[in-house]
C-alpha positions as CSV (number, residue, x, y, z in Angstrom):
1,M,145.7,65.2,114.3
2,G,143.0,64.4,111.4
3,R,142.6,67.1,109.0
4,G,139.2,67.9,107.4
5,T,136.1,69.8,107.9
6,S,133.7,66.8,109.5
7,G,132.8,70.0,113.1
8,L,130.7,71.8,110.6
9,S,128.3,71.6,108.8
10,N,127.1,72.4,105.7
11,S,130.8,73.1,104.5
12,V,131.7,75.7,101.4
13,S,134.7,74.7,99.6
14,H,137.2,77.4,98.1
15,P,140.1,77.5,97.0
16,A,142.4,78.9,99.5
17,A,141.9,76.0,101.5
18,D,143.5,74.0,98.4
19,G,146.3,76.5,98.7
20,L,145.3,78.0,95.4
21,L,144.6,81.8,96.6
22,E,146.8,84.3,99.0
23,A,145.5,83.9,102.2
24,R,147.1,86.3,104.8
25,L,146.2,86.7,108.5
26,T,147.8,90.3,110.5
27,L,147.5,90.3,114.2
28,L,150.5,92.8,114.8
29,G,148.7,95.7,115.2
30,D,145.0,95.5,113.8
31,F,143.3,91.9,113.0
32,D,143.1,91.6,109.5
33,L,142.3,88.7,107.2
34,T,142.9,88.9,103.6
35,I,143.0,86.7,100.6
36,E,144.8,87.7,97.7
37,G,145.1,91.3,98.5
38,K,141.8,91.8,99.1
39,S,140.4,91.9,102.7
40,V,137.9,89.8,104.7
41,L,135.3,91.0,107.1
42,L,134.8,88.7,109.3
43,P,132.1,89.2,112.2
44,A,133.2,90.4,115.8
45,N,132.9,87.1,117.5
46,T,134.7,85.0,114.6
47,Q,138.1,86.8,114.9
48,R,138.5,85.6,118.3
49,P,138.5,81.7,117.5
50,V,140.5,82.6,114.2
51,A,143.0,84.4,116.4
52,F,143.6,82.2,119.4
53,L,143.9,79.2,116.4
54,A,146.7,81.2,114.5
55,M,148.4,81.4,118.1
56,H,149.0,77.5,118.5
57,D,150.5,76.0,115.5
58,H,149.5,72.9,116.7
59,G,146.0,73.0,116.9
60,S,144.0,72.4,120.2
61,L,140.8,70.2,121.4
62,R,136.7,72.4,120.2
63,A,136.3,72.2,124.6
64,H,139.2,73.7,125.4
65,V,138.8,76.8,122.7
66,A,135.4,77.2,124.1
67,G,136.1,77.1,127.6
68,V,138.9,80.2,126.8
69,L,137.4,82.1,124.9
70,W,133.9,82.3,126.8
71,P,135.2,81.1,130.7
72,D,131.7,83.3,131.8
73,V,129.4,80.7,130.9
74,T,128.5,77.0,130.9
75,E,130.2,74.5,128.7
76,R,127.3,73.7,126.7
77,R,126.6,77.5,126.0
78,A,130.7,78.0,125.6
79,A,130.7,75.1,123.1
80,G,127.3,76.4,121.0
81,S,128.9,79.7,121.0
82,L,132.1,78.2,119.2
83,R,129.7,76.4,116.4
84,S,127.8,79.4,115.8
85,A,131.0,81.8,115.5
86,L,132.6,78.2,113.3
87,W,129.0,78.7,111.4
88,K,129.2,82.2,110.4
89,L,133.5,81.5,109.4
90,N,131.8,78.8,107.0
91,L,129.4,81.0,105.5
92,E,132.2,83.4,104.4
93,G,132.8,81.0,102.0
94,Y,136.9,80.5,102.6
95,D,137.7,76.8,105.2
96,V,139.6,79.0,107.6
97,I,139.7,77.3,109.9
98,E,139.6,72.8,109.9
99,A,137.6,71.4,112.3
100,T,137.2,67.6,113.2
101,A,134.8,66.5,115.7
102,T,137.2,67.2,119.0
103,H,139.8,69.5,117.3
104,L,140.2,72.7,115.5
105,Q,143.1,74.2,113.6
106,L,144.0,77.5,111.5
107,S,143.9,76.7,107.5
108,P,148.0,75.5,107.1
109,S,147.2,77.9,103.9
110,I,147.2,80.8,106.0
111,T,150.3,83.0,106.6
112,V,150.4,84.5,110.1
113,D,152.6,87.5,110.7
114,L,152.9,87.0,113.9
115,R,154.7,83.5,113.6
116,E,156.8,84.9,110.8
117,R,157.8,87.9,112.8
118,T,158.1,85.3,116.2
119,D,160.6,83.7,114.1
120,L,162.7,86.7,112.7
121,A,163.1,87.9,116.1
122,H,164.4,84.8,116.9
123,R,167.0,84.6,114.3
124,I,168.2,87.8,114.9
125,L,168.8,87.2,119.2
126,E,170.2,83.6,117.8
127,R,172.3,84.2,114.7
128,P,172.4,87.5,114.6
129,T,175.1,87.4,111.2
130,E,172.5,86.5,109.3
131,I,171.0,90.1,110.2
132,T,172.9,92.2,107.9
133,G,170.2,91.5,104.9
134,P,167.5,93.2,104.3
135,V,165.8,92.8,107.4
136,N,162.8,95.4,108.1
137,E,163.2,96.5,111.4
138,V,159.4,98.5,111.0
139,S,157.9,94.5,110.9
140,L,159.0,94.3,114.7
141,S,157.3,97.9,115.6
142,S,153.8,95.9,116.6
143,D,152.3,94.2,119.4
144,L,149.8,90.8,119.2
145,L,146.8,93.0,119.0
146,P,146.9,95.8,122.1
147,D,143.2,97.3,121.3
148,W,141.8,93.8,121.8
149,D,140.5,92.5,126.1
150,E,141.4,89.4,126.4
151,D,142.8,88.2,129.5
152,W,143.8,84.7,127.2
153,L,146.1,87.3,125.0
154,V,147.8,88.8,128.2
155,A,150.5,86.0,128.5
156,D,150.8,85.8,124.7
157,R,150.7,89.6,124.1
158,D,153.9,90.1,127.1
159,S,156.0,87.9,125.6
160,F,156.1,89.3,122.1
161,H,156.5,92.2,123.5
162,Q,159.5,91.4,125.5
163,L,160.5,89.1,122.6
164,R,160.6,91.8,119.9
165,A,162.1,94.8,122.3
166,G,165.0,92.8,122.8
167,A,165.5,91.8,119.1
168,L,165.6,95.6,118.2
169,E,168.0,96.2,120.8
170,R,170.5,93.5,119.1
171,L,169.0,94.8,115.8
172,C,170.1,98.0,116.6
173,E,173.6,96.6,117.9
174,C,174.6,95.0,115.1
175,L,173.2,97.1,112.3
176,T,175.7,99.9,114.2
177,G,178.5,97.2,114.0
178,V,178.1,96.6,110.4
179,G,178.2,100.9,109.7
180,A,174.5,100.3,109.0
181,L,174.1,103.7,110.7
182,G,170.2,104.9,109.3
183,R,168.9,102.0,109.9
184,A,170.9,101.2,113.4
185,A,169.5,104.3,114.3
186,R,165.1,103.5,113.4
187,A,165.6,99.6,115.1
188,G,167.0,101.6,118.2
189,L,164.4,104.1,118.5
190,A,161.8,100.8,117.9
191,A,163.3,99.5,121.1
192,V,163.5,102.4,122.9
193,A,159.6,103.3,122.3
194,A,158.6,99.5,122.4
195,E,160.4,99.6,126.4
196,P,160.9,103.3,127.6
197,F,162.9,102.4,130.9
198,R,165.1,99.7,128.9
199,E,168.3,101.3,129.9
200,S,169.7,98.9,127.9
201,A,167.6,99.5,124.5
202,H,168.9,103.5,125.0
203,R,172.5,102.8,125.0
204,A,172.2,101.0,121.8
205,F,170.7,103.3,120.6
206,I,173.7,106.3,122.2
207,K,176.1,104.1,120.5
208,S,174.0,103.7,116.9
209,L,174.3,107.8,117.4
210,L,177.5,108.2,118.0
211,A,178.7,106.2,115.6
212,G,177.1,107.9,112.9
213,G,179.4,111.6,114.5
214,N,175.7,112.6,116.2
215,K,177.0,113.3,119.6
216,G,175.4,116.5,120.2
217,L,171.5,114.3,119.2
218,A,173.5,111.4,121.3
219,V,173.6,114.2,124.4
220,Q,170.0,115.3,124.0
221,H,169.3,111.5,124.3
222,Y,171.2,110.4,127.4
223,R,169.7,114.0,129.1
224,A,166.0,113.6,127.5
225,F,165.8,109.9,129.3
226,R,167.5,110.5,132.4
227,R,164.4,112.6,133.0
228,L,162.4,110.6,132.5
229,L,164.3,108.1,134.9
230,R,164.5,110.4,137.8
231,D,160.6,111.9,137.3
232,E,159.1,108.3,137.0
233,L,161.3,106.6,139.1
234,E,163.5,108.8,141.0
235,L,166.5,107.2,139.8
236,D,169.6,108.1,137.1
237,P,171.4,106.3,134.7
238,S,174.1,103.4,135.4
239,P,177.5,104.5,135.6
240,E,177.9,102.7,132.6
241,M,175.7,104.8,130.4
242,Q,177.1,108.3,132.0
243,D,180.9,107.0,131.1
244,L,180.0,105.8,127.5
245,V,178.4,109.2,126.7
246,Q,180.9,111.1,128.6
247,R,183.9,109.0,127.2
248,S,182.5,110.0,123.7
249,S,184.0,113.7,124.4
250,A,180.1,114.4,123.4
251,V,180.6,117.3,125.7
252,D,183.4,119.9,127.4
253,R,182.0,119.3,130.6
254,P,181.3,116.8,133.0
255,L,177.7,115.7,133.1
256,T,175.5,117.0,135.6
257,F,172.2,115.8,137.3
258,R,170.8,118.9,137.6
């Protein structure tokens, strides 16, 4: 894709476009664009194309972006809404979006937290031996723009949610294996919070508690999970999970389902 600003009129140059300033876009949790650590307030209708392009590393056709972001109007009006949004971005004085007559791309000078966390989650899942270093489990605790009500976000939001939940679970298991039990428990709690009905996440968390000698807490968590399953789904934990707690000698008598 060709680069440049030929698709934007009255372009205002800014050092951030040349990589001289640090620019960062946050999409996990609340939307936030910062330049040199200072938040840049963007009008609401300009946040949408910025977020959309940040989710597509290689850029997109202008017509496609307009059609996705403004699906309920004519192509002409959607294109006009996109031009208006780009113009307002231009007034901010930052080359946030690179544009040609046909394509749009988020400026490569902007770091995007979603891309970083997606890469981190894949590394945890695919190369778990690399996670013994300073991996921050809190960085995988937020979803993609959870307060935005946009149809075009749903699939990517769900995909990242499942990815981070699986990575947190795997992180809990691996940290338990290397004896980093405090961090393992935090990762396990984050995995459980992400997917409350995911038994494998609860098992990983319970194993981290048992490894730290916290048998009472492990049984307490097991019973809370059992109640949740029975109340919401009319199910019981699997025999594997029951055996995990029973074999730990965490209780002096068999677990019952009263």
